[in-house]
PQR file with spaces between the fields and no chain letter, atoms N, CA, C, O and H, PARSE charges and radii, in Angstrom:
ATOM       1  N    MET     1      -5.704   46.114   28.320 -0.4000 1.5000
ATOM       2  CA   MET     1      -6.643   45.822   27.711 -0.0000 2.0000
ATOM       3  C    MET     1      -4.984   45.079   26.624  0.5500 1.7000
ATOM       4  O    MET     1      -3.867   45.506   26.334 -0.5500 1.4000
ATOM       5  N    THR     2      -5.826   43.737   26.356 -0.4000 1.5000
ATOM       6  CA   THR     2      -5.544   42.284   25.827 -0.0000 2.0000
ATOM       7  C    THR     2      -5.649   42.216   24.633  0.5500 1.7000
ATOM       8  O    THR     2      -6.554   42.854   24.096 -0.5500 1.4000
ATOM       9  H    THR     2      -6.733   43.389   26.591  0.4000 1.0000
ATOM      10  N    ALA     3      -4.695   41.368   23.795 -0.4000 1.5000
ATOM      11  CA   ALA     3      -5.067   41.531   22.093 -0.0000 2.0000
ATOM      12  C    ALA     3      -5.058   40.206   22.120  0.5500 1.7000
ATOM      13  O    ALA     3      -4.232   39.562   22.767 -0.5500 1.4000
ATOM      14  H    ALA     3      -3.959   40.849   24.231  0.4000 1.0000
ATOM      15  N    ASN     4      -6.022   39.676   21.386 -0.4000 1.5000
ATOM      16  CA   ASN     4      -6.413   38.390   20.602 -0.0000 2.0000
ATOM      17  C    ASN     4      -5.513   37.407   19.790  0.5500 1.7000
ATOM      18  O    ASN     4      -5.968   36.576   19.004 -0.5500 1.4000
ATOM      19  H    ASN     4      -6.693   40.200   20.860  0.4000 1.0000
ATOM      20  N    VAL     5      -4.061   37.605   20.086 -0.4000 1.5000
ATOM      21  CA   VAL     5      -3.921   37.067   19.235 -0.0000 2.0000
ATOM      22  C    VAL     5      -3.439   35.512   19.184  0.5500 1.7000
ATOM      23  O    VAL     5      -2.764   34.937   20.038 -0.5500 1.4000
ATOM      24  H    VAL     5      -3.691   38.280   20.724  0.4000 1.0000
ATOM      25  N    LYS     6      -3.980   34.946   17.904 -0.4000 1.5000
ATOM      26  CA   LYS     6      -3.296   33.750   17.352 -0.0000 2.0000
ATOM      27  C    LYS     6      -2.455   33.005   17.330  0.5500 1.7000
ATOM      28  O    LYS     6      -2.460   32.337   16.296 -0.5500 1.4000
ATOM      29  H    LYS     6      -4.528   35.413   17.210  0.4000 1.0000
ATOM      30  N    LYS     7      -1.071   32.594   18.547 -0.4000 1.5000
ATOM      31  CA   LYS     7      -0.277   31.724   17.794 -0.0000 2.0000
ATOM      32  C    LYS     7       0.035   30.995   16.720  0.5500 1.7000
ATOM      33  O    LYS     7      -0.697   30.040   16.979 -0.5500 1.4000
ATOM      34  H    LYS     7      -1.067   33.137   19.387  0.4000 1.0000
ATOM      35  N    THR     8       0.677   30.630   15.474 -0.4000 1.5000
ATOM      36  CA   THR     8       1.039   29.609   15.189 -0.0000 2.0000
ATOM      37  C    THR     8       1.921   28.477   15.398  0.5500 1.7000
ATOM      38  O    THR     8       3.119   28.749   15.324 -0.5500 1.4000
ATOM      39  H    THR     8       1.272   31.406   15.264  0.4000 1.0000
ATOM      40  N    SER     9       1.553   27.037   15.690 -0.4000 1.5000
ATOM      41  CA   SER     9       2.223   26.299   16.275 -0.0000 2.0000
ATOM      42  C    SER     9       2.853   25.102   15.627  0.5500 1.7000
ATOM      43  O    SER     9       2.566   25.036   14.432 -0.5500 1.4000
ATOM      44  H    SER     9       0.580   26.816   15.749  0.4000 1.0000
ATOM      45  N    ASN    10       3.344   24.488   15.902 -0.4000 1.5000
ATOM      46  CA   ASN    10       3.912   23.496   15.529 -0.0000 2.0000
ATOM      47  C    ASN    10       2.961   22.736   14.805  0.5500 1.7000
ATOM      48  O    ASN    10       3.051   22.373   13.633 -0.5500 1.4000
ATOM      49  H    ASN    10       3.576   24.541   16.874  0.4000 1.0000
ATOM      50  N    THR    11       1.664   22.442   15.939 -0.4000 1.5000
ATOM      51  CA   THR    11       0.404   21.408   15.025 -0.0000 2.0000
ATOM      52  C    THR    11       0.516   21.366   12.846  0.5500 1.7000
ATOM      53  O    THR    11       0.881   20.752   11.844 -0.5500 1.4000
ATOM      54  H    THR    11       1.591   22.736   16.892  0.4000 1.0000
ATOM      55  N    GLY    12      -0.269   22.807   13.524 -0.4000 1.5000
ATOM      56  CA   GLY    12      -0.220   23.118   11.618 -0.0000 2.0000
ATOM      57  C    GLY    12       0.794   22.474   10.621  0.5500 1.7000
ATOM      58  O    GLY    12       0.771   21.956    9.505 -0.5500 1.4000
ATOM      59  H    GLY    12      -0.565   23.305   14.339  0.4000 1.0000
ATOM      60  N    VAL    13       1.406   22.679   11.286 -0.4000 1.5000
ATOM      61  CA   VAL    13       2.875   21.999    9.917 -0.0000 2.0000
ATOM      62  C    VAL    13       2.502   20.502    9.936  0.5500 1.7000
ATOM      63  O    VAL    13       1.914   20.005    8.976 -0.5500 1.4000
ATOM      64  H    VAL    13       1.424   23.101   12.192  0.4000 1.0000
ATOM      65  N    GLY    14       2.878   19.699   11.144 -0.4000 1.5000
ATOM      66  CA   GLY    14       2.595   18.575   11.614 -0.0000 2.0000
ATOM      67  C    GLY    14       1.185   17.936   10.666  0.5500 1.7000
ATOM      68  O    GLY    14       1.075   16.905   10.001 -0.5500 1.4000
ATOM      69  H    GLY    14       3.356   20.102   11.924  0.4000 1.0000
ATOM      70  N    LYS    15       0.447   18.790   10.886 -0.4000 1.5000
ATOM      71  CA   LYS    15      -0.996   18.194   10.208 -0.0000 2.0000
ATOM      72  C    LYS    15      -0.605   17.972    8.876  0.5500 1.7000
ATOM      73  O    LYS    15      -0.706   16.851    8.375 -0.5500 1.4000
ATOM      74  H    LYS    15       0.536   19.627   11.426  0.4000 1.0000
ATOM      75  N    PHE    16      -0.200   18.863    8.305 -0.4000 1.5000
ATOM      76  CA   PHE    16       0.130   19.008    7.024 -0.0000 2.0000
ATOM      77  C    PHE    16       0.734   17.947    6.929  0.5500 1.7000
ATOM      78  O    PHE    16       0.023   16.971    6.688 -0.5500 1.4000
ATOM      79  H    PHE    16      -0.118   19.773    8.711  0.4000 1.0000
ATOM      80  N    PHE    17       1.921   17.759    7.042 -0.4000 1.5000
ATOM      81  CA   PHE    17       2.969   16.362    7.035 -0.0000 2.0000
ATOM      82  C    PHE    17       2.100   14.849    6.927  0.5500 1.7000
ATOM      83  O    PHE    17       2.404   13.914    6.186 -0.5500 1.4000
ATOM      84  H    PHE    17       2.499   18.551    7.237  0.4000 1.0000
ATOM      85  N    ARG    18       1.215   14.889    7.659 -0.4000 1.5000
ATOM      86  CA   ARG    18       0.374   13.888    8.267 -0.0000 2.0000
ATOM      87  C    ARG    18      -0.903   13.524    6.941  0.5500 1.7000
ATOM      88  O    ARG    18      -1.001   12.672    6.058 -0.5500 1.4000
ATOM      89  H    ARG    18       0.968   15.649    8.261  0.4000 1.0000
ATOM      90  N    GLU    19      -1.492   14.347    7.269 -0.4000 1.5000
ATOM      91  CA   GLU    19      -2.296   15.009    5.262 -0.0000 2.0000
ATOM      92  C    GLU    19      -1.599   14.549    4.082  0.5500 1.7000
ATOM      93  O    GLU    19      -2.222   13.871    3.264 -0.5500 1.4000
ATOM      94  H    GLU    19      -1.412   15.039    7.986  0.4000 1.0000
ATOM      95  N    ILE    20      -0.356   14.840    3.890 -0.4000 1.5000
ATOM      96  CA   ILE    20      -0.007   14.661    2.675 -0.0000 2.0000
ATOM      97  C    ILE    20       0.246   13.037    3.373  0.5500 1.7000
ATOM      98  O    ILE    20      -0.396   12.195    2.746 -0.5500 1.4000
ATOM      99  H    ILE    20       0.150   15.390    4.554  0.4000 1.0000
ATOM     100  N    LYS    21       1.033   12.478    4.508 -0.4000 1.5000
ATOM     101  CA   LYS    21       1.162   10.700    3.966 -0.0000 2.0000
ATOM     102  C    LYS    21      -0.110   10.461    3.988  0.5500 1.7000
ATOM     103  O    LYS    21      -0.380    9.813    2.977 -0.5500 1.4000
ATOM     104  H    LYS    21       1.555   13.162    5.017  0.4000 1.0000
ATOM     105  N    THR    22      -0.866   10.614    4.505 -0.4000 1.5000
ATOM     106  CA   THR    22      -2.108   10.294    4.571 -0.0000 2.0000
ATOM     107  C    THR    22      -2.676   10.308    2.449  0.5500 1.7000
ATOM     108  O    THR    22      -3.527    9.444    2.239 -0.5500 1.4000
ATOM     109  H    THR    22      -0.647   11.140    5.327  0.4000 1.0000
ATOM     110  N    GLU    23      -2.418   10.838    1.613 -0.4000 1.5000
ATOM     111  CA   GLU    23      -2.688   11.441    0.856 -0.0000 2.0000
ATOM     112  C    GLU    23      -1.654   10.757   -0.298  0.5500 1.7000
ATOM     113  O    GLU    23      -1.891   10.352   -1.436 -0.5500 1.4000
ATOM     114  H    GLU    23      -1.726   11.540    1.784  0.4000 1.0000
ATOM     115  N    LEU    24      -0.527   10.803    0.416 -0.4000 1.5000
ATOM     116  CA   LEU    24       0.476    9.879   -1.284 -0.0000 2.0000
ATOM     117  C    LEU    24       0.100    8.067   -0.587  0.5500 1.7000
ATOM     118  O    LEU    24       0.401    7.223   -1.430 -0.5500 1.4000
ATOM     119  H    LEU    24      -0.334   11.132    1.340  0.4000 1.0000
ATOM     120  N    ARG    25      -0.439    7.488    0.663 -0.4000 1.5000
ATOM     121  CA   ARG    25      -1.295    5.810    0.248 -0.0000 2.0000
ATOM     122  C    ARG    25      -2.114    5.772   -0.519  0.5500 1.7000
ATOM     123  O    ARG    25      -2.424    4.692   -1.021 -0.5500 1.4000
ATOM     124  H    ARG    25      -0.683    8.174    1.349  0.4000 1.0000
ATOM     125  N    LYS    26      -2.808    7.068   -0.909 -0.4000 1.5000
ATOM     126  CA   LYS    26      -3.602    6.951   -1.743 -0.0000 2.0000
ATOM     127  C    LYS    26      -3.519    7.010   -3.462  0.5500 1.7000
ATOM     128  O    LYS    26      -4.213    6.657   -4.416 -0.5500 1.4000
ATOM     129  H    LYS    26      -2.556    7.946   -0.502  0.4000 1.0000
ATOM     130  N    VAL    27      -2.738    7.414   -3.315 -0.4000 1.5000
ATOM     131  CA   VAL    27      -2.459    7.172   -4.954 -0.0000 2.0000
ATOM     132  C    VAL    27      -1.540    5.939   -5.309  0.5500 1.7000
ATOM     133  O    VAL    27      -0.756    5.367   -4.551 -0.5500 1.4000
ATOM     134  H    VAL    27      -2.174    7.700   -2.541  0.4000 1.0000
ATOM     135  N    VAL    28      -1.977    5.493   -7.412 -0.4000 1.5000
ATOM     136  CA   VAL    28      -2.028    4.491   -7.288 -0.0000 2.0000
ATOM     137  C    VAL    28      -0.166    4.102   -7.919  0.5500 1.7000
ATOM     138  O    VAL    28       0.155    4.503   -9.038 -0.5500 1.4000
ATOM     139  H    VAL    28      -2.614    5.957   -8.027  0.4000 1.0000
ATOM     140  N    TRP    29       0.482    3.608   -7.361 -0.4000 1.5000
ATOM     141  CA   TRP    29       1.881    4.170   -8.202 -0.0000 2.0000
ATOM     142  C    TRP    29       1.551    3.094   -9.749  0.5500 1.7000
ATOM     143  O    TRP    29       0.616    2.353  -10.053 -0.5500 1.4000
ATOM     144  H    TRP    29       0.221    3.283   -6.452  0.4000 1.0000
ATOM     145  N    PRO    30       3.004    3.536  -10.528 -0.5600 1.5000
ATOM     146  CA   PRO    30       2.896    1.975  -11.853  0.2800 2.0000
ATOM     147  C    PRO    30       3.301    1.106  -11.276  0.5500 1.7000
ATOM     148  O    PRO    30       3.641    1.183  -10.096 -0.5500 1.4000
ATOM     149  N    ASN    31       3.337    0.452  -11.719 -0.4000 1.5000
ATOM     150  CA   ASN    31       4.342   -1.269  -11.766 -0.0000 2.0000
ATOM     151  C    ASN    31       5.596   -0.482  -12.848  0.5500 1.7000
ATOM     152  O    ASN    31       5.334    0.448  -13.611 -0.5500 1.4000
ATOM     153  H    ASN    31       3.060    0.389  -12.678  0.4000 1.0000
ATOM     154  N    ARG    32       6.415   -0.859  -12.749 -0.4000 1.5000
ATOM     155  CA   ARG    32       7.757   -1.368  -13.385 -0.0000 2.0000
ATOM     156  C    ARG    32       7.427   -0.816  -14.952  0.5500 1.7000
ATOM     157  O    ARG    32       7.876    0.139  -15.586 -0.5500 1.4000
ATOM     158  H    ARG    32       6.629   -1.615  -12.130  0.4000 1.0000
ATOM     159  N    LYS    33       6.245   -2.056  -15.341 -0.4000 1.5000
ATOM     160  CA   LYS    33       6.371   -2.848  -16.503 -0.0000 2.0000
ATOM     161  C    LYS    33       5.718   -1.090  -17.686  0.5500 1.7000
ATOM     162  O    LYS    33       6.139   -0.643  -18.753 -0.5500 1.4000
ATOM     163  H    LYS    33       5.879   -2.832  -14.826  0.4000 1.0000
ATOM     164  N    GLU    34       4.449   -0.574  -16.631 -0.4000 1.5000
ATOM     165  CA   GLU    34       3.848    1.068  -17.121 -0.0000 2.0000
ATOM     166  C    GLU    34       4.978    2.134  -17.064  0.5500 1.7000
ATOM     167  O    GLU    34       5.318    2.915  -17.952 -0.5500 1.4000
ATOM     168  H    GLU    34       4.107   -0.938  -15.765  0.4000 1.0000
ATOM     169  N    LEU    35       5.446    1.992  -15.895 -0.4000 1.5000
ATOM     170  CA   LEU    35       6.880    2.997  -15.685 -0.0000 2.0000
ATOM     171  C    LEU    35       7.251    3.046  -16.903  0.5500 1.7000
ATOM     172  O    LEU    35       7.069    4.045  -17.599 -0.5500 1.4000
ATOM     173  H    LEU    35       5.169    1.357  -15.173  0.4000 1.0000
ATOM     174  N    ILE    36       7.943    1.738  -17.408 -0.4000 1.5000
ATOM     175  CA   ILE    36       8.848    1.885  -18.775 -0.0000 2.0000
ATOM     176  C    ILE    36       8.252    2.250  -19.627  0.5500 1.7000
ATOM     177  O    ILE    36       8.697    3.096  -20.401 -0.5500 1.4000
ATOM     178  H    ILE    36       8.091    0.927  -16.843  0.4000 1.0000
ATOM     179  N    ASN    37       6.880    1.641  -19.761 -0.4000 1.5000
ATOM     180  CA   ASN    37       6.535    2.167  -21.246 -0.0000 2.0000
ATOM     181  C    ASN    37       6.142    3.923  -20.873  0.5500 1.7000
ATOM     182  O    ASN    37       6.033    4.648  -21.861 -0.5500 1.4000
ATOM     183  H    ASN    37       6.518    0.953  -19.131  0.4000 1.0000
ATOM     184  N    TYR    38       5.969    4.472  -19.688 -0.4000 1.5000
ATOM     185  CA   TYR    38       5.129    5.475  -20.045 -0.0000 2.0000
ATOM     186  C    TYR    38       6.719    6.457  -20.109  0.5500 1.7000
ATOM     187  O    TYR    38       6.842    7.561  -20.641 -0.5500 1.4000
ATOM     188  H    TYR    38       6.058    3.883  -18.885  0.4000 1.0000
ATOM     189  N    THR    39       7.450    5.922  -19.633 -0.4000 1.5000
ATOM     190  CA   THR    39       9.224    6.988  -19.911 -0.0000 2.0000
ATOM     191  C    THR    39       9.362    6.905  -21.100  0.5500 1.7000
ATOM     192  O    THR    39       9.720    7.973  -21.598 -0.5500 1.4000
ATOM     193  H    THR    39       7.351    5.025  -19.201  0.4000 1.0000
ATOM     194  N    ILE    40       9.125    5.386  -22.398 -0.4000 1.5000
ATOM     195  CA   ILE    40       9.464    5.755  -23.530 -0.0000 2.0000
ATOM     196  C    ILE    40       8.569    6.593  -24.357  0.5500 1.7000
ATOM     197  O    ILE    40       9.043    7.186  -25.326 -0.5500 1.4000
ATOM     198  H    ILE    40       8.834    4.519  -21.993  0.4000 1.0000
ATOM     199  N    ILE    41       7.073    6.712  -23.999 -0.4000 1.5000
ATOM     200  CA   ILE    41       6.116    7.372  -24.646 -0.0000 2.0000
ATOM     201  C    ILE    41       6.584    8.844  -24.210  0.5500 1.7000
ATOM     202  O    ILE    41       6.696    9.599  -25.176 -0.5500 1.4000
ATOM     203  H    ILE    41       6.688    6.230  -23.212  0.4000 1.0000
ATOM     204  N    VAL    42       6.868    9.386  -23.023 -0.4000 1.5000
ATOM     205  CA   VAL    42       7.918   10.453  -23.065 -0.0000 2.0000
ATOM     206  C    VAL    42       8.862   11.019  -23.268  0.5500 1.7000
ATOM     207  O    VAL    42       8.987   12.227  -23.072 -0.5500 1.4000
ATOM     208  H    VAL    42       6.777    8.773  -22.238  0.4000 1.0000
ATOM     209  N    ILE    43      10.002   10.036  -23.841 -0.4000 1.5000
ATOM     210  CA   ILE    43      10.842   10.287  -25.013 -0.0000 2.0000
ATOM     211  C    ILE    43      10.982   10.763  -25.818  0.5500 1.7000
ATOM     212  O    ILE    43      11.650   11.753  -26.117 -0.5500 1.4000
ATOM     213  H    ILE    43       9.901    9.054  -24.000  0.4000 1.0000
ATOM     214  N    VAL    44       9.933    9.682  -26.671 -0.4000 1.5000
ATOM     215  CA   VAL    44       9.421    9.371  -28.296 -0.0000 2.0000
ATOM     216  C    VAL    44       8.916   10.921  -28.309  0.5500 1.7000
ATOM     217  O    VAL    44       9.548   11.741  -28.975 -0.5500 1.4000
ATOM     218  H    VAL    44       9.391    8.878  -26.428  0.4000 1.0000
ATOM     219  N    ILE    45       7.769   11.307  -27.565 -0.4000 1.5000
ATOM     220  CA   ILE    45       7.043   12.426  -27.742 -0.0000 2.0000
ATOM     221  C    ILE    45       7.627   13.639  -27.804  0.5500 1.7000
ATOM     222  O    ILE    45       7.238   14.517  -28.575 -0.5500 1.4000
ATOM     223  H    ILE    45       7.256   10.641  -27.024  0.4000 1.0000
ATOM     224  N    SER    46       9.021   13.828  -26.646 -0.4000 1.5000
ATOM     225  CA   SER    46      10.480   14.605  -26.756 -0.0000 2.0000
ATOM     226  C    SER    46      11.262   14.869  -27.583  0.5500 1.7000
ATOM     227  O    SER    46      11.809   15.943  -27.835 -0.5500 1.4000
ATOM     228  H    SER    46       9.336   13.115  -26.019  0.4000 1.0000
ATOM     229  N    LEU    47      11.350   13.908  -28.039 -0.4000 1.5000
ATOM     230  CA   LEU    47      11.831   14.237  -29.752 -0.0000 2.0000
ATOM     231  C    LEU    47      10.921   14.150  -30.947  0.5500 1.7000
ATOM     232  O    LEU    47      11.323   14.670  -31.987 -0.5500 1.4000
ATOM     233  H    LEU    47      10.906   13.036  -27.835  0.4000 1.0000
ATOM     234  N    ILE    48      10.310   13.844  -30.939 -0.4000 1.5000
ATOM     235  CA   ILE    48       9.002   13.860  -31.744 -0.0000 2.0000
ATOM     236  C    ILE    48       9.252   15.918  -31.808  0.5500 1.7000
ATOM     237  O    ILE    48       9.663   16.485  -32.821 -0.5500 1.4000
ATOM     238  H    ILE    48       9.983   13.421  -30.094  0.4000 1.0000
ATOM     239  N    VAL    49       8.836   16.746  -30.335 -0.4000 1.5000
ATOM     240  CA   VAL    49       8.559   17.315  -30.672 -0.0000 2.0000
ATOM     241  C    VAL    49       9.728   18.468  -30.837  0.5500 1.7000
ATOM     242  O    VAL    49       9.617   19.537  -31.439 -0.5500 1.4000
ATOM     243  H    VAL    49       8.502   16.286  -29.513  0.4000 1.0000
ATOM     244  N    ALA    50      11.294   17.771  -29.882 -0.4000 1.5000
ATOM     245  CA   ALA    50      12.106   18.835  -30.719 -0.0000 2.0000
ATOM     246  C    ALA    50      12.564   18.918  -32.211  0.5500 1.7000
ATOM     247  O    ALA    50      13.359   19.746  -32.656 -0.5500 1.4000
ATOM     248  H    ALA    50      11.384   16.903  -29.393  0.4000 1.0000
ATOM     249  N    LEU    51      11.852   17.793  -33.007 -0.4000 1.5000
ATOM     250  CA   LEU    51      12.290   16.992  -34.165 -0.0000 2.0000
ATOM     251  C    LEU    51      11.538   18.460  -35.367  0.5500 1.7000
ATOM     252  O    LEU    51      12.154   18.945  -36.316 -0.5500 1.4000
ATOM     253  H    LEU    51      11.206   17.120  -32.645  0.4000 1.0000
ATOM     254  N    PHE    52      10.228   18.828  -34.951 -0.4000 1.5000
ATOM     255  CA   PHE    52       9.245   19.194  -34.866 -0.0000 2.0000
ATOM     256  C    PHE    52      10.050   21.289  -35.101  0.5500 1.7000
ATOM     257  O    PHE    52      10.014   22.125  -36.004 -0.5500 1.4000
ATOM     258  H    PHE    52       9.728   18.434  -34.180  0.4000 1.0000
ATOM     259  N    ILE    53      10.504   21.240  -34.028 -0.4000 1.5000
ATOM     260  CA   ILE    53      10.495   22.723  -33.758 -0.0000 2.0000
ATOM     261  C    ILE    53      12.074   22.905  -33.974  0.5500 1.7000
ATOM     262  O    ILE    53      12.589   23.784  -33.283 -0.5500 1.4000
ATOM     263  H    ILE    53      10.534   20.561  -33.294  0.4000 1.0000
ATOM     264  N    GLY    54      12.725   22.345  -34.651 -0.4000 1.5000
ATOM     265  CA   GLY    54      13.903   22.122  -35.301 -0.0000 2.0000
ATOM     266  C    GLY    54      13.923   22.360  -36.458  0.5500 1.7000
ATOM     267  O    GLY    54      14.769   23.153  -36.870 -0.5500 1.4000
ATOM     268  H    GLY    54      12.306   21.631  -35.212  0.4000 1.0000
ATOM     269  N    LEU    55      13.194   21.882  -37.168 -0.4000 1.5000
ATOM     270  CA   LEU    55      12.679   22.044  -38.253 -0.0000 2.0000
ATOM     271  C    LEU    55      11.923   23.324  -38.660  0.5500 1.7000
ATOM     272  O    LEU    55      12.426   24.297  -39.222 -0.5500 1.4000
ATOM     273  H    LEU    55      12.507   21.238  -36.833  0.4000 1.0000
ATOM     274  N    VAL    56      10.371   23.141  -38.215 -0.4000 1.5000
ATOM     275  CA   VAL    56      10.606   24.676  -37.943 -0.0000 2.0000
ATOM     276  C    VAL    56      11.471   25.904  -37.841  0.5500 1.7000
ATOM     277  O    VAL    56      10.972   26.805  -38.516 -0.5500 1.4000
ATOM     278  H    VAL    56       9.963   22.351  -37.759  0.4000 1.0000
ATOM     279  N    ASP    57      12.145   26.125  -37.481 -0.4000 1.5000
ATOM     280  CA   ASP    57      13.595   27.001  -36.514 -0.0000 2.0000
ATOM     281  C    ASP    57      14.381   26.914  -37.990  0.5500 1.7000
ATOM     282  O    ASP    57      14.696   28.030  -38.404 -0.5500 1.4000
ATOM     283  H    ASP    57      12.550   25.393  -36.933  0.4000 1.0000
ATOM     284  N    LEU    58      14.666   26.074  -38.648 -0.4000 1.5000
ATOM     285  CA   LEU    58      15.519   25.710  -39.797 -0.0000 2.0000
ATOM     286  C    LEU    58      15.031   26.356  -40.939  0.5500 1.7000
ATOM     287  O    LEU    58      15.752   26.983  -41.716 -0.5500 1.4000
ATOM     288  H    LEU    58      14.410   25.168  -38.311  0.4000 1.0000
ATOM     289  N    GLY    59      13.222   26.147  -41.118 -0.4000 1.5000
ATOM     290  CA   GLY    59      12.332   26.887  -42.232 -0.0000 2.0000
ATOM     291  C    GLY    59      12.470   28.387  -42.107  0.5500 1.7000
ATOM     292  O    GLY    59      12.837   29.157  -42.995 -0.5500 1.4000
ATOM     293  H    GLY    59      12.636   25.638  -40.488  0.4000 1.0000
ATOM     294  N    PHE    60      12.038   28.755  -40.579 -0.4000 1.5000
ATOM     295  CA   PHE    60      12.284   30.197  -40.084 -0.0000 2.0000
ATOM     296  C    PHE    60      13.414   31.222  -40.876  0.5500 1.7000
ATOM     297  O    PHE    60      13.491   32.291  -41.482 -0.5500 1.4000
ATOM     298  H    PHE    60      11.740   28.131  -39.857  0.4000 1.0000
ATOM     299  N    SER    61      14.196   30.102  -40.415 -0.4000 1.5000
ATOM     300  CA   SER    61      15.738   30.951  -40.891 -0.0000 2.0000
ATOM     301  C    SER    61      16.117   30.842  -42.226  0.5500 1.7000
ATOM     302  O    SER    61      16.754   31.813  -42.632 -0.5500 1.4000
ATOM     303  H    SER    61      14.133   29.233  -39.923  0.4000 1.0000
ATOM     304  N    ALA    62      15.927   29.997  -42.987 -0.4000 1.5000
ATOM     305  CA   ALA    62      15.947   29.902  -44.629 -0.0000 2.0000
ATOM     306  C    ALA    62      15.189   30.837  -45.059  0.5500 1.7000
ATOM     307  O    ALA    62      15.874   31.492  -45.845 -0.5500 1.4000
ATOM     308  H    ALA    62      15.409   29.208  -42.657  0.4000 1.0000
ATOM     309  N    GLY    63      13.943   31.359  -44.972 -0.4000 1.5000
ATOM     310  CA   GLY    63      13.043   32.496  -44.883 -0.0000 2.0000
ATOM     311  C    GLY    63      14.097   33.207  -44.889  0.5500 1.7000
ATOM     312  O    GLY    63      14.911   33.335  -45.803 -0.5500 1.4000
ATOM     313  H    GLY    63      13.387   30.826  -44.334  0.4000 1.0000
ATOM     314  N    PHE    64      14.091   33.833  -43.526 -0.4000 1.5000
ATOM     315  CA   PHE    64      14.417   34.965  -43.258 -0.0000 2.0000
ATOM     316  C    PHE    64      16.317   35.358  -43.830  0.5500 1.7000
ATOM     317  O    PHE    64      16.873   36.456  -43.871 -0.5500 1.4000
ATOM     318  H    PHE    64      13.430   33.729  -42.783  0.4000 1.0000
ATOM     319  N    LYS    65      16.865   34.001  -44.185 -0.4000 1.5000
ATOM     320  CA   LYS    65      18.024   34.591  -45.089 -0.0000 2.0000
ATOM     321  C    LYS    65      17.644   34.724  -45.950  0.5500 1.7000
ATOM     322  O    LYS    65      18.432   35.449  -46.556 -0.5500 1.4000
ATOM     323  H    LYS    65      16.413   33.109  -44.152  0.4000 1.0000
ATOM     324  N    PHE    66      16.097   34.279  -47.103 -0.4000 1.5000
ATOM     325  CA   PHE    66      15.695   34.678  -48.254 -0.0000 2.0000
ATOM     326  C    PHE    66      15.454   35.624  -48.165  0.5500 1.7000
ATOM     327  O    PHE    66      15.960   36.426  -48.951 -0.5500 1.4000
ATOM     328  H    PHE    66      15.456   33.690  -46.611  0.4000 1.0000
ATOM     329  N    LEU    67      14.762   35.962  -47.400 -0.4000 1.5000
ATOM     330  CA   LEU    67      13.904   37.257  -47.175 -0.0000 2.0000
ATOM     331  C    LEU    67      14.899   38.426  -47.637  0.5500 1.7000
ATOM     332  O    LEU    67      14.622   39.278  -48.482 -0.5500 1.4000
ATOM     333  H    LEU    67      14.351   35.311  -46.762  0.4000 1.0000
ATOM     334  N    THR    68      16.712   38.260  -46.581 -0.4000 1.5000
ATOM     335  CA   THR    68      17.344   39.770  -45.801 -0.0000 2.0000
ATOM     336  C    THR    68      18.482   39.820  -47.215  0.5500 1.7000
ATOM     337  O    THR    68      19.216   40.802  -47.321 -0.5500 1.4000
ATOM     338  H    THR    68      16.937   37.568  -45.895  0.4000 1.0000
ATOM     339  N    LYS    69      18.544   38.734  -48.216 -0.4000 1.5000
ATOM     340  CA   LYS    69      19.367   38.926  -49.333 -0.0000 2.0000
ATOM     341  C    LYS    69      19.677   39.938  -50.488  0.5500 1.7000
ATOM     342  O    LYS    69      20.551   39.681  -51.315 -0.5500 1.4000
ATOM     343  H    LYS    69      17.947   37.936  -48.130  0.4000 1.0000
């Protein structure tokens, strides 16, 4: 009795990496000016979110201290 077992080979892995290479050629990469602008936007938004979370935390801390006195 013979079993029909499909053997895995490197063709699947090779095909995977060829497809990655093909897809990366389709990507529209930002130019230097766009990259700098996007980086600045990310930093500014991160700072705004950090400030907001810090202020909310400060408010909750003060409220908790007020309630526990």
